[in-house]
C-alpha positions as CSV (number, residue, x, y, z in Angstrom):
1,X,0.9,-55.8,-97.2
2,X,3.1,-57.2,-99.6
3,X,3.3,-53.7,-101.4
4,X,5.0,-52.3,-98.1
5,X,7.5,-55.4,-97.3
6,X,9.0,-55.7,-100.8
7,X,8.4,-52.5,-103.2
8,X,10.5,-49.6,-103.1
9,X,7.7,-47.5,-103.4
10,X,4.1,-47.5,-102.3
11,X,1.1,-46.6,-104.7
12,X,-1.9,-46.8,-102.3
13,X,-5.0,-45.2,-103.8
14,X,-6.5,-42.1,-102.0
15,X,-8.8,-43.9,-100.4
16,X,-7.2,-46.8,-99.0
17,X,-4.3,-44.3,-97.8
18,X,-7.1,-42.5,-95.9
19,X,-8.3,-45.8,-94.0
20,X,-4.3,-47.0,-93.6
21,X,-3.9,-43.4,-92.0
22,X,-6.7,-43.2,-90.2
23,X,-6.4,-46.9,-88.7
24,X,-2.7,-45.8,-88.0
25,X,-4.1,-42.6,-86.2
26,X,-6.6,-44.8,-84.1
27,X,-3.9,-47.2,-82.8
28,X,-1.5,-44.5,-82.1
29,X,-4.5,-42.9,-80.4
30,X,-5.5,-46.4,-78.2
31,X,-1.6,-46.6,-77.4
32,X,-1.7,-43.3,-76.1
33,X,-4.7,-44.2,-73.6
34,X,-3.4,-47.1,-72.7
35,X,0.0,-46.0,-72.0
36,X,-1.7,-42.7,-69.8
37,X,-4.0,-45.1,-68.2
38,X,-0.9,-46.9,-67.0
39,X,1.0,-43.8,-65.8
40,X,-1.8,-42.7,-63.8
41,X,-2.3,-46.0,-62.2
42,X,1.5,-46.2,-61.5
43,X,1.5,-42.4,-60.2
44,X,-1.5,-42.9,-58.4
45,X,0.2,-46.1,-56.6
46,X,3.1,-43.8,-55.6
47,X,0.9,-41.4,-54.3
48,X,-1.1,-43.7,-52.3
49,X,2.5,-45.3,-51.0
50,X,3.2,-41.8,-50.1
51,X,0.0,-40.8,-48.4
52,X,0.2,-44.2,-46.3
53,X,3.8,-43.4,-45.2
54,X,2.9,-39.8,-44.2
55,X,-0.3,-40.9,-42.4
56,X,1.5,-43.6,-40.7
57,X,4.2,-40.8,-39.6
58,X,1.7,-38.6,-39.0
59,X,0.1,-41.1,-36.5
60,X,3.4,-42.1,-34.8
61,X,3.7,-38.5,-34.2
62,X,0.5,-37.7,-32.7
63,X,1.5,-41.0,-30.7
64,X,4.3,-39.6,-29.1
65,X,3.1,-36.4,-28.8
66,X,0.2,-37.4,-26.4
67,X,2.8,-40.1,-24.9
68,X,4.5,-37.0,-24.1
69,X,1.5,-34.9,-22.9
70,X,0.3,-37.6,-21.0
71,X,4.1,-38.1,-18.9
72,X,3.8,-33.8,-18.7
73,X,0.5,-34.2,-17.7
74,X,1.2,-36.5,-15.3
75,X,4.3,-34.7,-13.8
76,X,2.3,-31.5,-13.2
77,X,-0.4,-33.4,-11.4
78,X,2.5,-34.9,-8.8
79,X,4.2,-32.0,-8.8
80,X,1.1,-29.6,-7.9
81,X,-0.2,-32.1,-5.5
82,X,3.5,-32.1,-3.7
83,X,3.5,-28.4,-3.7
84,X,-0.2,-28.3,-2.1
85,X,0.8,-30.9,0.0
86,X,4.2,-28.9,1.2
87,X,2.2,-25.4,1.4
88,X,-0.6,-26.7,3.1
89,X,2.1,-28.4,6.1
90,X,4.2,-25.3,6.1
91,X,0.9,-22.8,6.6
92,X,-0.2,-25.5,9.8
93,X,3.2,-24.5,10.8
94,X,2.8,-21.1,10.8
95,X,-0.2,-21.3,12.4
96,X,2.0,-23.1,14.9
97,X,-0.6,-26.3,14.7
98,X,1.4,-29.6,15.4
99,X,2.1,-31.3,11.7
100,X,3.1,-35.0,11.0
101,X,5.7,-35.8,8.6
102,X,4.7,-35.4,5.2
103,X,4.4,-38.8,3.4
104,X,4.9,-39.2,-0.8
105,X,4.1,-42.3,-2.6
106,X,7.2,-41.1,-5.0
107,X,10.6,-42.4,-4.4
108,X,12.1,-39.9,-7.6
109,X,13.2,-36.5,-6.7
110,X,10.0,-35.0,-5.5
111,X,10.3,-37.9,-2.6
112,X,13.5,-36.3,-1.7
113,X,12.2,-32.7,-1.8
114,X,9.7,-34.0,1.0
115,X,12.4,-35.9,2.9
116,X,14.4,-32.4,3.0
117,X,11.3,-30.8,4.0
118,X,10.3,-33.0,6.6
119,X,14.3,-32.5,8.3
120,X,13.4,-28.8,7.7
121,X,10.2,-28.9,9.3
122,X,11.2,-31.4,12.2
123,X,14.4,-28.7,13.0
124,X,12.1,-25.4,13.0
125,X,9.5,-27.3,15.1
126,X,12.0,-28.3,17.8
127,X,13.5,-25.2,18.0
128,X,9.7,-23.1,17.9
129,X,8.9,-25.6,21.0
130,X,12.1,-24.7,22.5
131,X,11.9,-20.5,22.1
132,X,7.8,-21.3,23.2
133,X,9.0,-23.2,26.1
134,X,11.3,-20.0,27.6
135,X,8.4,-17.5,26.3
136,X,6.3,-19.1,28.5
137,X,8.1,-20.0,31.8
138,X,10.2,-16.7,31.2
139,X,9.4,-14.5,34.5
140,X,9.4,-11.0,32.7
141,X,6.8,-10.0,30.2
142,X,8.1,-10.6,26.2
143,X,5.3,-8.7,23.7
144,X,6.4,-8.5,20.1
145,X,4.7,-5.1,18.2
146,X,4.9,-4.4,14.7
147,X,6.1,-1.1,13.2
148,X,2.4,0.2,13.7
149,X,2.2,-0.6,17.1
150,X,0.0,-3.4,17.3
151,X,0.5,-6.5,19.6
152,X,1.4,-9.5,17.7
153,X,2.7,-11.5,20.6
154,X,1.9,-11.8,24.0
155,X,3.3,-14.4,26.9
156,X,2.2,-16.3,29.7
157,X,4.1,-13.8,32.1
158,X,2.7,-10.7,30.1
159,X,-0.9,-12.0,31.0
160,X,0.1,-12.4,34.5
161,X,1.7,-8.7,35.1
162,X,-0.6,-6.9,32.8
163,X,-4.2,-9.0,33.6
164,X,-5.2,-9.5,29.9
165,X,-5.5,-12.9,27.9
166,X,-3.2,-12.8,24.8
167,X,-6.4,-13.6,22.9
168,X,-7.9,-10.2,24.5
169,X,-4.9,-7.9,23.5
170,X,-3.4,-9.4,19.5
171,X,-4.1,-7.1,17.4
172,X,-4.6,-3.8,19.8
173,X,-2.7,-1.3,20.2
174,X,0.2,-1.4,22.9
175,X,-0.4,1.9,24.3
176,X,-3.3,0.2,26.2
177,X,-0.7,-1.2,28.2
178,X,1.0,2.2,29.1
179,X,0.3,5.1,30.7
180,X,0.6,8.5,28.9
181,X,3.0,9.5,28.2
182,X,4.8,6.7,27.5
183,X,2.3,5.5,24.8
184,X,5.6,5.7,22.4
185,X,7.8,3.9,24.8
186,X,7.3,0.8,22.6
187,X,9.9,2.9,20.0
188,X,12.8,3.8,22.9
189,X,15.0,0.6,21.9
190,X,18.4,0.2,23.9
191,X,18.4,0.5,27.3
192,X,16.0,-0.2,30.2
193,X,13.7,2.4,31.3
194,X,11.1,3.2,33.9
195,X,7.4,3.9,32.7
196,X,3.9,3.4,34.0
197,X,1.9,0.6,33.2
198,X,-1.8,-0.2,33.1
199,X,-3.3,-3.7,34.2
200,X,-6.5,-4.6,33.0
201,X,-8.2,-3.6,35.9
202,X,-7.2,-0.1,35.0
203,X,-4.6,-0.1,37.9
204,X,-1.0,2.0,37.2
205,X,1.4,0.3,38.4
206,X,6.0,1.2,37.7
207,X,7.4,-0.9,35.1
208,X,10.7,-1.3,33.7
209,X,10.8,-1.9,30.2
210,X,13.5,-3.1,27.6
211,X,13.3,-2.5,23.7
212,X,14.9,-4.7,21.2
213,X,14.3,-4.1,17.5
214,X,14.3,-6.9,14.5
215,X,13.5,-7.1,10.7
216,X,10.7,-8.7,9.4
217,X,9.5,-9.5,6.2
218,X,6.3,-7.1,6.5
219,X,8.7,-4.3,8.1
220,X,10.1,-3.4,11.5
221,X,9.4,-5.6,14.9
222,X,9.8,-4.2,17.9
223,X,10.3,-7.3,21.2
224,X,9.2,-5.6,24.7
225,X,11.0,-6.9,27.5
226,X,8.9,-5.5,30.7
227,X,9.6,-6.4,34.6
228,X,7.0,-5.3,36.9
229,X,8.6,-3.2,39.9
230,X,5.5,-2.9,42.2
231,X,7.4,-5.7,44.6
232,X,10.8,-4.1,44.5
233,X,9.2,-0.7,45.0
234,X,7.1,-1.8,48.1
235,X,10.4,-3.2,49.5
236,X,12.2,-0.3,48.6
237,X,9.6,1.7,50.2
238,X,9.3,-0.8,53.1
239,X,13.5,-0.8,53.9
240,X,13.1,3.1,53.9
241,X,10.6,3.0,56.8
242,X,12.7,0.6,58.8
243,X,15.5,3.0,58.2
244,X,13.7,6.0,59.3
245,X,12.4,3.8,62.1
246,X,15.5,2.7,63.4
247,X,17.1,6.2,62.9
248,X,14.4,7.5,65.0
249,X,14.9,5.1,67.6
250,X,18.7,5.6,67.6
251,X,17.8,9.7,68.1
252,X,15.4,8.7,70.8
253,X,18.5,6.9,72.5
254,X,20.8,9.3,71.8
255,X,17.9,12.0,73.1
256,X,17.9,10.2,76.7
257,X,21.5,10.2,77.2
258,X,22.5,12.5,80.3
259,X,25.7,13.1,79.2
260,X,27.4,13.9,75.7
261,X,29.4,11.4,73.5
262,X,32.9,12.0,73.7
263,X,34.9,11.6,70.8
264,X,38.1,9.7,71.2
265,X,39.4,9.7,67.7
266,X,37.6,8.8,64.4
267,X,36.3,5.4,65.4
268,X,36.4,5.3,69.0
269,X,33.7,7.5,71.4
270,X,33.5,8.1,75.3
271,X,29.8,7.2,76.5
272,X,29.4,7.9,80.3
273,X,27.2,5.4,82.1
274,X,24.8,7.3,83.2
275,X,21.1,7.8,82.3
276,X,19.0,5.2,79.9
277,X,21.1,3.1,78.1
278,X,19.5,0.5,75.7
């Protein structure tokens, strides 16, 4: 020790130098090992902190994602429940059933949609009721026919005129209501024309038919307005018979006159009062 501090040159034996160098090398390795352990501990602590932050961020992200999925699922279920309710109500309305207003617990946009649907439904129901009242109380038969000639609607007057119940003719060919050669008369859109109809009893009768046309989402539809001419025909025949009897009676009266009629002007004739006179 004294030689290292105060001597200009150090003279050591080889064995002592080897021991000193070995001790220095051992001390260096010990220092390196200690520093390496400390560095590894510091790095591990840093990695643990980063992993903790990563796991915390991942957990927060998963929680937020789960919350978003929950909200989306709830919104989807709410929307589909509303859609199913509106669809079922619309189908009952289409089938002609009486429906109540759609009630939803929600007060958000879906509630506004349901409120708007109820307003539209009430308007449609009122319009449909008015239309049905007109159809049910119409004096003429009103029949709607699809493009293939199948009956789609049959009002009360049509039941009375043709003698069929509506349930018995819906979906059947409209040609059953007409005698040949008028089976395609339902396509003659425009002015009314006279055809020969057929009742459920297979009897024929004169029928005044007017055909209208409308466009439907499933193709063209024909609206047939038919009027039974039987009473009018009978009245015309009775009037003709009465007129014939009047003419015959007048002819008999004239034939019984013993003297001729003497015309004086276009509006005056002279009748001698001789013979039988009515």
